C-alpha positions as CSV (number, residue, x, y, z in Angstrom):
1,M,115.3,93.8,41.3
2,K,114.8,90.7,43.5
3,L,117.4,91.9,45.9
4,S,115.7,95.3,46.4
5,V,112.3,93.6,46.9
6,C,113.9,91.3,49.5
7,V,115.6,94.2,51.3
8,F,112.3,96.2,51.2
9,A,110.4,93.3,52.6
10,A,113.0,92.8,55.3
11,L,112.8,96.5,56.3
12,V,109.0,96.4,56.5
13,G,109.2,93.3,58.6
14,L,111.7,94.8,61.0
15,L,109.6,98.0,61.3
16,A,106.6,95.9,62.1
17,I,108.5,94.0,64.8
18,A,109.9,97.3,66.2
19,K,106.4,98.8,66.3
20,V,104.9,95.8,68.2
21,T,107.9,95.7,70.6
22,F,107.6,99.4,71.2
23,A,103.8,99.2,71.8
24,A,104.3,96.3,74.3
25,E,107.0,98.3,76.1
26,T,104.7,101.3,76.3
27,V,101.9,99.3,77.8
28,S,104.2,97.6,80.2
29,S,105.8,101.0,81.1
30,A,102.3,102.5,81.6
31,Q,101.3,99.6,83.9
32,T,104.6,99.9,85.8
33,S,104.0,103.6,86.2
34,K,100.5,103.0,87.5
35,D,101.8,100.3,89.9
36,E,104.6,102.6,91.1
37,Q,102.1,105.3,91.9
38,T,99.8,102.9,93.7
39,V,102.6,101.5,95.8
40,W,103.9,105.0,96.7
41,N,100.3,106.0,97.7
42,L,100.1,102.8,99.9
43,E,103.4,103.8,101.6
44,R,102.1,107.2,102.4
45,A,98.8,105.7,103.7
46,Y,101.0,103.4,105.9
47,W,102.3,106.4,107.8
48,R,98.8,108.1,108.0
49,Y,97.5,104.9,109.6
50,V,100.3,105.0,112.2
51,Q,99.6,108.7,112.9
52,D,95.9,108.0,113.2
53,N,96.6,104.9,115.3
54,D,94.4,102.9,112.9
55,L,95.9,99.5,113.6
56,S,93.3,97.7,111.6
57,A,94.0,99.6,108.4
58,Y,97.7,99.4,109.1
59,S,97.5,95.6,109.5
60,N,95.6,95.2,106.3
61,L,98.7,96.5,104.4
62,W,100.6,93.4,105.4
63,H,100.6,90.1,103.6
64,K,99.7,87.1,105.8
65,D,103.2,85.6,105.0
66,F,105.1,88.8,105.8
67,L,108.6,88.5,107.2
68,G,110.7,91.5,108.0
69,W,113.2,93.1,110.3
70,P,112.2,96.5,111.8
71,S,115.1,98.5,113.3
72,V,113.3,98.4,116.7
73,T,113.3,94.6,117.1
74,A,116.2,92.3,118.0
75,A,115.0,89.7,115.5
76,P,112.8,89.4,112.4
77,V,109.0,89.6,112.9
78,R,106.0,88.2,111.2
79,K,102.6,89.8,110.6
80,D,101.3,88.9,114.1
81,H,103.8,91.3,115.7
82,I,103.8,94.1,113.1
83,T,102.0,96.6,115.3
84,D,104.1,96.0,118.4
85,W,106.4,99.0,117.7
86,I,103.3,101.2,117.6
87,T,101.6,99.9,120.8
88,A,104.9,100.0,122.7
89,Q,104.8,103.8,122.3
90,T,101.0,104.5,122.4
91,S,100.9,102.5,125.7
92,K,103.1,105.3,127.2
93,S,100.6,107.9,125.9
94,L,102.9,109.0,123.1
95,V,101.4,110.2,119.9
96,F,103.0,109.6,116.5
97,K,103.6,112.6,114.2
98,T,104.7,112.0,110.6
99,G,107.3,114.3,109.2
100,E,109.1,114.2,105.8
101,F,108.5,111.3,103.4
102,K,111.3,111.2,100.9
103,P,111.3,108.5,98.2
104,A,114.7,107.1,97.2
105,A,113.8,104.4,94.6
106,I,111.2,102.0,93.3
107,Q,111.4,99.0,91.1
108,V,108.3,97.1,89.9
109,T,108.9,93.7,88.3
110,G,105.7,91.9,87.4
111,D,103.8,91.4,90.7
112,V,106.7,92.5,93.0
113,A,107.6,96.1,93.9
114,M,110.6,97.1,95.9
115,V,110.6,100.6,97.5
116,C,113.3,102.4,99.3
117,Y,112.7,105.7,101.1
118,W,113.4,107.9,104.2
119,I,110.7,108.8,106.7
120,T,111.2,111.4,109.5
121,F,108.8,111.3,112.4
122,K,108.4,112.1,116.1
123,W,106.8,110.4,119.1
124,L,105.2,113.3,121.0
125,D,104.6,113.4,124.7
126,K,101.6,115.1,126.3
127,D,103.3,118.5,126.0
128,G,104.0,118.0,122.3
129,N,107.7,117.3,122.7
130,G,109.6,114.6,120.9
131,T,112.8,114.0,119.1
132,A,112.8,113.8,115.3
133,R,114.1,110.5,113.9
134,T,114.7,109.4,110.4
135,L,114.6,105.8,109.2
136,R,115.6,104.2,106.0
137,I,112.9,101.9,104.9
138,T,112.8,99.1,102.3
139,H,109.6,97.2,101.6
140,A,108.8,94.4,99.2
141,W,105.2,94.6,98.0
142,L,103.4,91.6,96.4
143,K,100.5,92.1,94.1
144,T,97.7,89.6,94.4
145,G,94.9,90.3,92.0
146,N,94.4,94.0,92.2
147,D,95.8,94.4,95.8
148,W,99.3,95.2,96.9
149,Q,100.5,94.0,100.3
150,I,103.9,94.2,102.1
151,I,105.5,90.8,102.1
152,G,109.0,91.8,103.4
153,G,110.9,94.7,104.6
154,M,113.7,96.2,106.7
155,S,114.4,99.5,108.4
156,M,117.4,101.2,109.9
157,P,118.1,104.5,111.6
158,E,119.6,107.1,109.3
159,P,123.0,108.0,110.8
160,E,123.2,111.5,112.3
161,T,126.1,112.2,110.0
162,P,125.3,110.7,106.6
163,R,128.0,108.6,105.0
164,K,129.8,110.0,102.0
């Protein structure tokens, strides 16, 4: 009889632990899902800001300690040069047009989110002509309080013939 009471007590204890663990994972998963959606929305806003030439809103997406390596620069850049790639084109009277935004992956771990995606876009001349380009983008986002900002990143042109 004592053995069955001990076994029963152990099972109840294990079930209680499992319930608490599952509940914690559900809350964590729900928060991760919310954070993932927030970060994807910020990535889409990023490209709207470029298209609208809203350099102030665009700059606000970047953390003060940002370091990254855009495909259009020969060396890594910090926040003070993050809009250079935009102004280099708009100074030639070219207009940015966003194309397809294709998410590849996201991983949120605590206050850090890593995103990977493809973006297709064109720089249009006054006649509306421009060549479509696709970039692979990786951004690291850091959450400070309720705000997410880009702290690091890298981009590269998508090869015309994708690797197998």
